[in-house]
C-alpha positions as CSV (number, residue, x, y, z in Angstrom):
1,M,9.7,-1.8,8.7
2,D,9.6,-5.4,10.0
3,I,11.0,-6.9,6.8
4,Q,13.5,-6.2,4.0
5,L,11.9,-5.8,0.6
6,N,13.5,-7.5,-2.4
7,Y,14.5,-5.3,-5.3
8,A,16.6,-5.0,-8.4
9,V,18.6,-1.9,-9.5
10,L,19.8,-1.0,-13.0
11,G,21.4,2.2,-14.3
12,E,22.5,5.4,-12.8
13,G,21.0,8.9,-12.2
14,F,17.8,10.1,-10.8
15,P,15.8,7.2,-9.2
16,L,12.8,5.7,-11.0
17,V,10.9,3.3,-8.8
18,L,8.7,0.6,-10.3
19,L,5.8,-1.2,-8.5
20,H,4.3,-4.3,-10.0
21,G,0.7,-5.5,-9.6
22,N,-1.2,-8.0,-7.4
23,G,0.3,-11.5,-7.2
24,D,3.2,-10.5,-9.5
25,D,6.9,-9.6,-9.0
26,L,9.5,-7.3,-10.4
27,T,9.9,-9.5,-13.5
28,Y,6.7,-7.9,-14.8
29,F,9.0,-5.0,-15.8
30,R,11.5,-7.1,-17.7
31,N,10.8,-5.1,-20.9
32,Q,11.3,-1.7,-19.1
33,M,14.4,-2.2,-17.0
34,E,17.0,-1.7,-19.7
35,P,15.2,1.0,-21.8
36,F,14.5,3.1,-18.6
37,A,18.0,2.5,-17.2
38,R,19.4,4.5,-20.1
39,H,18.0,7.6,-18.5
40,F,17.5,6.8,-14.8
41,Q,18.6,4.6,-11.9
42,V,15.7,2.1,-12.1
43,I,14.6,0.4,-8.9
44,A,12.1,-2.4,-9.3
45,L,10.6,-3.2,-5.9
46,E,8.7,-6.3,-4.8
47,T,6.0,-5.4,-2.4
48,R,5.4,-7.2,0.9
49,G,4.4,-10.8,0.4
50,H,5.2,-10.7,-3.3
51,G,8.1,-12.3,-5.1
52,Q,11.0,-12.7,-2.8
53,S,9.8,-10.1,-0.3
54,P,8.6,-11.6,3.0
55,R,5.0,-11.3,4.2
56,G,6.0,-10.2,7.7
57,T,3.3,-9.8,10.3
58,G,0.4,-7.5,10.8
59,P,-1.9,-5.9,8.2
60,F,-1.7,-6.8,4.6
61,T,-3.1,-3.7,3.0
62,L,-2.3,-1.2,0.2
63,D,-1.9,1.5,2.8
64,R,0.8,-0.5,4.5
65,F,2.5,-1.1,1.2
66,A,2.7,2.7,0.7
67,D,4.3,3.0,4.2
68,D,6.7,0.2,3.2
69,L,7.8,2.2,0.2
70,R,8.5,5.3,2.3
71,D,10.6,3.2,4.7
72,F,12.4,1.6,1.7
73,L,13.2,5.0,0.2
74,D,14.4,6.3,3.6
75,S,16.6,3.2,4.1
76,R,18.4,4.0,0.8
77,G,18.7,7.7,1.4
78,I,16.3,8.5,-1.5
79,G,14.6,11.8,-0.8
80,R,13.1,12.3,-4.2
81,C,12.1,10.0,-7.1
82,H,9.9,9.3,-10.0
83,L,7.3,6.6,-9.2
84,L,5.6,4.2,-11.7
85,G,3.0,1.8,-10.5
86,F,1.0,-0.9,-12.4
87,S,-2.4,-2.2,-11.3
88,D,-2.3,-2.6,-7.5
89,G,1.1,-0.9,-7.8
90,G,-0.7,2.0,-9.4
91,N,-3.1,2.1,-6.5
92,I,-0.2,2.0,-4.0
93,A,1.4,4.8,-6.0
94,L,-1.7,7.0,-5.7
95,L,-1.9,6.4,-2.0
96,F,1.8,7.2,-1.6
97,A,1.4,10.4,-3.7
98,M,-1.4,11.5,-1.4
99,K,0.3,10.6,1.8
100,Y,4.0,11.4,1.1
101,P,4.0,14.1,-1.7
102,Q,7.5,15.3,-0.7
103,Y,9.1,12.2,-2.2
104,L,7.7,12.5,-5.7
105,E,9.1,14.3,-8.7
106,K,6.8,12.7,-11.3
107,L,4.1,10.0,-11.0
108,V,2.9,7.4,-13.5
109,V,0.0,5.2,-12.7
110,D,-1.0,2.4,-15.1
111,G,-4.2,0.3,-14.9
112,A,-5.2,1.8,-11.5
113,N,-8.7,1.7,-10.0
114,L,-10.1,3.8,-7.2
115,T,-12.4,1.2,-5.7
116,P,-13.2,-2.5,-6.3
117,A,-16.5,-1.5,-7.8
118,S,-14.6,0.6,-10.4
119,M,-13.5,-2.6,-12.2
120,T,-15.6,-4.1,-15.0
121,A,-18.1,-6.7,-13.9
122,G,-16.3,-9.4,-15.8
123,T,-13.1,-8.6,-13.9
124,L,-14.6,-8.2,-10.4
125,A,-17.0,-11.2,-10.4
126,P,-14.3,-14.0,-10.4
127,I,-12.3,-12.0,-7.9
128,L,-15.2,-11.9,-5.5
129,A,-16.0,-15.6,-6.1
130,G,-12.5,-16.6,-5.3
131,W,-12.3,-14.3,-2.3
132,C,-15.5,-15.9,-0.9
133,G,-14.4,-19.4,-1.8
134,Y,-10.9,-19.2,-0.2
135,A,-12.2,-17.5,3.0
136,P,-13.1,-20.8,4.9
137,L,-10.0,-22.6,3.5
138,S,-7.8,-19.7,4.7
139,L,-8.5,-20.7,8.3
140,V,-6.9,-24.1,7.9
141,S,-4.4,-23.8,5.0
142,R,-1.4,-21.5,4.8
143,R,-1.5,-21.7,1.0
144,A,-5.2,-20.8,0.9
145,R,-4.5,-17.9,3.3
146,R,-1.9,-16.5,1.0
147,K,-4.3,-16.7,-2.0
148,W,-7.1,-15.2,0.0
149,E,-5.0,-12.3,1.2
150,L,-4.1,-11.4,-2.5
151,L,-7.7,-11.6,-3.5
152,N,-8.7,-9.5,-0.5
153,L,-6.5,-6.7,-1.7
154,M,-8.6,-6.5,-4.9
155,A,-12.0,-7.4,-3.4
156,T,-11.9,-4.8,-0.6
157,Q,-9.3,-2.1,-1.6
158,P,-8.6,0.6,-2.4
159,H,-11.0,3.4,-1.4
160,I,-9.6,6.5,-3.0
161,T,-11.7,9.6,-3.5
162,A,-11.6,12.4,-6.1
163,R,-11.0,14.8,-3.2
164,G,-7.9,12.7,-2.2
165,L,-6.7,12.7,-5.8
166,S,-7.0,16.5,-5.9
167,T,-4.3,16.8,-3.3
168,I,-1.6,15.1,-5.5
169,Q,1.1,17.6,-6.3
170,A,3.4,15.7,-8.6
171,P,3.0,16.0,-12.4
172,T,1.1,12.8,-13.2
173,L,0.6,10.5,-16.2
174,V,-2.4,8.2,-16.0
175,L,-2.2,5.2,-18.4
176,A,-4.5,2.3,-19.2
177,G,-5.1,-0.2,-22.0
178,E,-8.0,0.1,-24.4
179,H,-9.4,-3.1,-22.8
180,D,-8.3,-2.7,-19.2
181,I,-9.8,-4.0,-16.0
182,A,-11.5,-0.7,-15.4
183,P,-13.6,1.1,-18.1
184,E,-11.8,3.9,-20.0
185,R,-14.2,6.5,-18.5
186,H,-12.9,5.5,-15.0
187,T,-9.2,6.0,-16.1
188,R,-10.2,9.4,-17.5
189,Y,-11.9,10.2,-14.3
190,I,-8.8,9.5,-12.3
191,A,-6.8,11.8,-14.6
192,A,-9.4,14.5,-14.4
193,S,-9.3,14.4,-10.6
194,I,-5.6,15.0,-10.4
195,P,-4.5,18.6,-11.1
196,G,-2.8,18.9,-14.4
197,A,-2.7,15.1,-15.0
198,V,-2.3,13.7,-18.5
199,C,-4.3,10.6,-19.6
200,R,-3.1,8.3,-22.3
201,I,-5.0,5.2,-23.6
202,L,-2.7,2.6,-25.1
203,P,-3.6,-0.2,-27.6
204,G,-4.0,-3.5,-25.7
205,D,-5.4,-4.8,-22.4
206,H,-4.4,-4.5,-18.8
207,C,-0.8,-5.6,-19.2
208,T,0.5,-3.1,-21.8
209,A,4.0,-2.9,-20.3
210,R,4.4,-6.6,-20.9
211,K,2.5,-7.0,-24.2
212,N,3.0,-3.7,-25.9
213,P,6.3,-2.5,-24.4
214,E,7.3,-0.3,-27.4
215,A,4.2,2.0,-27.0
216,F,4.3,1.8,-23.2
217,N,8.0,2.7,-22.9
218,R,7.8,5.5,-25.4
219,T,4.8,7.1,-23.7
220,V,6.4,6.9,-20.2
221,L,9.8,8.2,-21.3
222,D,8.2,11.0,-23.3
223,F,6.5,12.1,-20.1
224,L,9.4,11.6,-17.7
225,L,11.9,13.3,-20.1
226,D,9.5,16.2,-21.1
227,R,9.5,15.1,-24.7
228,P,6.7,15.8,-27.1
229,Q,4.2,12.9,-27.0
230,S,4.5,10.7,-30.1
231,G,2.8,7.6,-31.4
232,P,-0.8,6.4,-31.9
233,E,-1.9,6.5,-28.2
234,R,-5.1,8.4,-27.5
235,E,-4.7,11.4,-25.2
236,G,-7.4,12.4,-22.7
């Protein structure tokens, strides 16, 4: 890896790695760090070009972020972990699970999408408008280039197939909010494409970990700790 990723660690025990979404940083999980750290060593990672992690040089893609995660785990001597990814972090987590299955004990993906077209029209339209609008500015402005690269991640990536998902070996929990950026049927399709995956639909929108932490934390911990599922969340 050409850079050092920024991260925060809390707790002891089996590693649980958290990946935030596009344009965000590790503080997205401020309501998860302490509750999860009662059971695991929680490692909240900032992906390349996000938060305090440098951009570095070369490609700025979700596939490269998955490779960065592998390098990060190797650098800390972590051979096995739970992985939880939100939004683009969820997309990275899916890519990682397909590419590096040997690292994963359990997988949680929240608010993920398999292609840009999988998002609702109301979500995708402003992304595409901004992506096109920033394109010429990105040639002359570093700030515009930064914005365009983030939009480019959402406008052109990922491209994950059901066949790829069928290769995921780790026990998987697929989460989304009732009013997420992708339709509920798409979230259920992701879960149905992963062998043995469980799907849970939580009250709220895309940012359930931030806005509905009680339900989110309970659902995730029930899965990771093999507890009976509880609460009003709808199961797929």
